[in-house]
C-alpha positions as CSV (number, residue, x, y, z in Angstrom):
1,M,19.8,-9.0,-3.8
2,K,16.7,-7.1,-4.8
3,L,16.4,-5.5,-1.4
4,F,20.1,-4.5,-1.6
5,W,19.1,-2.1,-4.4
6,I,15.6,-1.1,-3.3
7,I,16.4,0.0,0.3
8,P,19.1,2.5,-0.7
9,F,16.6,4.1,-3.1
10,F,14.2,4.9,-0.3
11,L,17.0,6.1,1.9
12,L,18.4,8.4,-0.8
13,Q,15.0,9.9,-1.3
14,D,15.1,11.2,2.3
15,T,18.4,12.9,1.7
16,E,17.1,15.4,-0.9
17,T,16.6,18.2,1.7
18,F,18.4,18.7,5.0
19,L,19.1,21.3,7.8
20,M,22.3,23.2,7.8
21,K,23.3,23.2,11.5
22,N,26.5,24.9,12.6
23,A,28.7,22.9,14.8
24,K,29.6,25.8,17.0
25,V,26.5,27.7,17.8
26,K,24.2,24.8,17.3
27,L,21.7,26.9,15.3
28,C,20.4,26.2,11.8
29,L,20.7,28.4,8.7
30,Q,17.4,29.9,7.7
31,A,16.5,32.0,4.6
32,S,14.4,35.1,5.0
33,P,11.4,35.0,2.7
34,T,11.3,38.8,2.3
35,D,14.8,40.3,1.7
36,G,17.0,37.3,1.1
37,S,19.0,37.7,4.2
38,L,20.3,34.7,6.2
39,L,19.4,34.0,9.8
40,L,20.5,31.7,12.5
41,E,17.5,30.1,14.2
42,G,16.7,27.2,16.4
43,C,16.5,24.0,14.3
44,N,12.9,23.3,13.1
45,P,12.6,20.3,10.7
46,A,9.1,21.4,9.9
47,S,10.2,24.7,8.5
48,D,10.8,24.9,4.8
49,F,12.9,28.0,5.2
50,Q,15.5,25.8,7.0
51,D,15.5,23.0,4.4
52,W,18.3,23.0,1.9
53,S,19.2,20.9,-1.1
54,W,22.1,20.4,-3.3
55,Q,21.5,21.4,-6.9
56,G,24.7,20.4,-8.5
57,D,27.2,22.8,-6.7
58,S,24.5,25.2,-5.6
59,L,22.5,25.2,-2.3
60,M,18.9,25.9,-2.8
61,N,16.5,26.8,-0.1
62,L,13.2,24.8,-0.2
63,G,11.0,27.6,1.3
64,T,12.2,30.5,-1.0
65,L,13.4,28.5,-3.9
66,T,16.5,30.7,-4.0
67,C,20.2,29.7,-3.8
68,L,23.0,30.6,-1.4
69,S,25.2,33.2,-3.1
70,V,28.2,35.4,-2.3
71,V,27.7,39.2,-2.1
72,E,30.7,41.5,-2.5
73,A,33.7,40.3,-0.5
74,S,32.4,38.5,2.5
75,G,28.7,38.9,2.4
76,V,26.2,36.0,2.0
77,R,22.6,36.0,1.1
78,T,20.1,34.2,-1.1
79,G,19.3,35.0,-4.7
80,A,17.5,33.7,-7.7
81,C,19.3,30.5,-8.8
82,G,21.5,30.8,-11.9
83,S,21.4,34.6,-11.8
84,T,25.1,35.0,-10.9
85,D,28.2,32.9,-11.1
86,R,28.9,33.2,-7.4
87,M,26.4,30.4,-6.3
88,S,28.7,27.4,-6.6
89,W,30.2,26.0,-3.4
90,D,33.0,23.6,-2.7
91,C,32.4,21.3,0.2
92,S,35.2,19.5,2.1
93,N,35.4,18.3,5.6
94,S,32.1,20.0,6.6
95,L,33.6,23.3,5.2
96,L,31.8,25.3,2.7
97,S,33.8,27.7,0.5
98,P,32.9,29.5,-2.8
99,L,34.0,27.5,-5.7
100,G,37.4,28.6,-6.8
101,S,38.4,30.2,-3.5
102,S,40.1,28.3,-0.7
103,Q,40.8,31.2,1.6
104,S,37.3,32.0,2.8
105,Y,34.7,29.7,4.4
106,L,31.0,30.1,5.4
107,V,31.2,31.0,9.1
108,A,28.4,31.4,11.7
109,S,28.7,34.0,14.5
110,R,26.4,36.0,16.8
111,R,26.1,38.6,14.2
112,G,25.0,36.2,11.5
113,V,26.6,34.4,8.5
114,S,29.6,35.6,6.6
115,L,32.7,34.5,4.8
116,A,36.0,34.4,6.8
117,N,39.3,32.7,6.8
118,V,38.4,30.3,9.7
119,R,38.4,26.6,9.7
120,G,37.2,25.8,13.2
121,P,33.8,24.6,14.4
122,K,32.3,28.0,13.4
123,A,32.8,27.0,9.8
124,Q,31.6,23.4,10.0
125,W,28.1,22.6,8.9
126,Q,26.1,19.5,9.5
127,G,23.2,18.0,7.8
128,A,20.6,15.3,8.8
129,A,21.7,12.8,11.5
130,E,24.8,14.9,12.5
131,R,26.5,14.1,9.2
132,S,28.4,16.6,7.1
133,V,26.7,18.7,4.5
134,C,29.5,17.2,2.2
135,E,28.0,13.8,2.8
136,E,24.6,15.3,1.8
137,K,26.1,16.4,-1.5
138,T,27.5,12.9,-2.1
139,A,24.2,11.3,-1.2
140,K,22.3,13.7,-3.5
141,A,24.7,12.9,-6.4
142,E,24.3,9.2,-5.9
143,H,20.5,9.6,-5.9
144,D,20.5,11.7,-9.1
145,R,22.7,9.1,-10.7
146,Y,20.9,5.7,-9.8
147,F,17.3,6.6,-9.2
148,P,16.4,7.9,-12.7
149,A,18.5,5.2,-14.3
150,A,16.6,2.5,-12.4
151,L,13.3,3.8,-14.0
152,A,14.8,3.8,-17.5
153,S,14.6,0.9,-19.9
154,T,17.2,-1.8,-19.9
155,R,17.4,-1.6,-23.7
156,V,18.9,1.8,-23.6
157,Y,22.3,0.3,-23.0
158,E,23.3,-2.9,-24.6
159,P,25.6,-5.0,-22.3
160,T,28.9,-6.2,-23.8
161,A,29.3,-9.8,-24.7
162,G,30.6,-12.1,-22.0
163,N,29.8,-9.5,-19.2
164,A,26.2,-8.7,-18.9
165,T,26.6,-5.7,-16.6
166,L,25.3,-2.1,-17.2
167,A,27.2,1.0,-16.8
168,L,25.5,1.5,-13.4
169,G,27.1,-1.7,-12.1
170,M,23.8,-3.6,-12.1
171,A,22.9,-6.7,-14.2
172,P,19.9,-6.5,-16.5
173,G,18.0,-8.8,-14.2
174,Q,18.4,-6.6,-11.2
175,L,17.4,-3.6,-13.2
176,E,14.3,-5.4,-14.4
177,E,13.3,-6.1,-10.8
178,L,13.7,-2.5,-10.0
179,L,11.6,-1.4,-12.9
180,W,8.9,-3.9,-11.8
181,F,9.0,-2.5,-8.2
182,F,8.8,1.1,-9.3
183,R,6.3,0.6,-12.1
184,R,3.5,2.8,-12.7
185,E,0.5,1.6,-14.5
186,D,-3.2,2.3,-15.0
187,P,-5.1,0.9,-11.9
188,S,-8.4,0.8,-13.6
189,T,-8.4,-2.8,-14.4
190,W,-7.7,-3.7,-10.7
191,N,-10.4,-1.2,-9.6
192,Y,-13.0,-2.8,-11.8
193,T,-12.0,-6.3,-10.8
194,I,-12.3,-5.4,-7.1
195,L,-15.7,-3.8,-7.8
196,A,-17.0,-6.8,-9.6
197,L,-15.8,-9.1,-6.8
198,S,-17.6,-6.9,-4.3
199,F,-20.9,-7.2,-6.1
200,V,-20.4,-11.0,-6.3
201,V,-19.7,-11.2,-2.6
202,L,-22.8,-8.9,-2.0
203,L,-25.1,-11.2,-4.0
204,L,-23.7,-14.3,-2.3
205,G,-24.3,-12.7,1.1
206,L,-28.0,-11.9,0.2
207,F,-28.5,-15.4,-1.1
208,L,-27.2,-17.0,2.1
209,L,-29.4,-14.6,4.1
210,A,-32.5,-15.5,2.2
211,I,-31.8,-19.3,2.8
212,N,-31.3,-18.7,6.5
213,V,-34.6,-16.7,6.7
214,V,-36.6,-19.5,4.9
215,R,-35.1,-22.2,7.2
216,N,-35.9,-20.2,10.3
217,R,-39.5,-19.9,9.2
218,K,-39.8,-23.6,8.4
219,R,-38.2,-24.4,11.7
220,K,-40.8,-22.2,13.6
221,M,-43.7,-23.7,11.6
222,Y,-42.6,-27.3,12.5
223,A,-42.2,-26.4,16.1
224,K,-45.7,-25.0,16.2
225,V,-47.2,-28.1,14.5
226,V,-45.4,-30.3,17.0
227,Q,-46.6,-28.3,19.9
228,D,-50.2,-28.5,18.5
229,V,-50.0,-32.3,18.2
230,E,-48.7,-32.6,21.7
231,Q,-51.5,-30.4,23.0
232,A,-54.1,-32.5,21.2
233,E,-52.6,-35.7,22.6
234,L,-52.7,-34.3,26.1
235,E,-56.3,-33.2,25.8
236,A,-57.3,-36.7,24.4
237,K,-55.6,-38.4,27.4
238,Q,-57.4,-36.0,29.8
239,A,-60.7,-36.9,28.2
240,L,-60.1,-40.7,28.6
241,M,-59.2,-40.6,32.2
242,P,-62.8,-40.2,33.6
243,M,-64.0,-43.1,31.3
244,Q,-61.1,-45.3,32.6
245,E,-62.0,-44.5,36.2
246,H,-65.6,-45.4,35.6
247,S,-64.6,-48.7,34.0
248,H,-62.4,-49.6,36.9
249,T,-65.2,-49.6,39.6
250,D,-65.8,-52.6,41.9
251,P,-67.0,-55.7,39.8
252,Q,-69.2,-56.7,42.7
253,K,-71.0,-53.4,42.6
254,Q,-71.3,-53.7,38.9
255,E,-72.8,-57.1,39.3
256,L,-75.1,-55.7,42.1
257,L,-76.2,-53.0,39.8
258,Q,-77.0,-55.4,37.1
259,K,-79.0,-57.5,39.4
260,E,-80.8,-54.4,40.8
261,E,-82.0,-53.8,37.3
262,R,-84.2,-57.1,37.6
263,S,-87.6,-56.2,39.0
264,G,-89.2,-58.3,41.8
265,E,-85.9,-59.6,43.2
266,V,-84.8,-59.3,46.8
267,L,-81.0,-59.3,47.1
268,V,-79.1,-60.2,50.3
269,Q,-75.5,-59.4,50.8
270,W,-73.8,-61.7,53.4
271,K,-70.9,-61.0,55.6
272,D,-68.5,-62.9,53.4
273,G,-69.4,-60.5,50.5
274,T,-71.6,-62.8,48.5
275,V,-74.9,-61.6,47.2
276,T,-77.8,-63.9,46.7
277,T,-81.5,-63.5,46.1
278,L,-83.9,-64.1,49.0
279,Y,-86.1,-66.3,46.9
280,T,-84.8,-68.6,44.4
281,E,-86.2,-68.4,40.9
282,R,-88.6,-71.1,39.9
283,S,-90.0,-71.7,36.5
284,E,-93.7,-71.5,36.0
285,E,-93.8,-75.2,34.9
286,A,-92.4,-76.2,38.3
287,L,-95.2,-74.5,40.0
């Protein structure tokens, strides 16, 4: 139900200005910024001199800020809004006629724009989306009626007992929702809050970065220590290998070497591998 009221407000905002396109010549009404004359040019939505807006019963040009007015009997031009009484227009079935006159209509021709007693396509004017300028007037009136009221306080009008509806046809709850949606408040609080949160996030990021750097350094130091220990163990193993090779020599050769250390002995190695002395030892007492 909330969107039912919010969406039309945005749509009505786009209907404030519109092009006035003639149904016959397919050209748009353009106001001259110099002499107040009216021209028929190719439609250009970007041109302010082709943008028109209903101001009550008057048609005001956005580029010149002047209003469409009647000059003499059948002449039409733009002039300062409110300067004359011949600036009010009646709109019916896409036909524009001066207010109070039903015999002449705003007509487009090759020579320009004028008033004539013609009701054909030459006198029919279309606004945005190929809809009548009369519909543009109705939309502008609805916009001027509902949009400012939606921004007003709900306490301006007290609802009658038993039927809590406002003169606008909206319940107080619906109007409160519109007031909240279109609210305007000082954003300083939110700005300061976001700024403080940004500093907190920055500090947290720096803290996590410092922790990561310290852990990386410790990891590199640990890896270096492990590498040094492994290198020391490898060097120790390489130093023990010659000693182990020396200790694993032939026991018979070791025994032979031990026996060679005895002076005066003659050793004989037989074919079966046994080693004996040539002369058996005798004690001095036996001799």
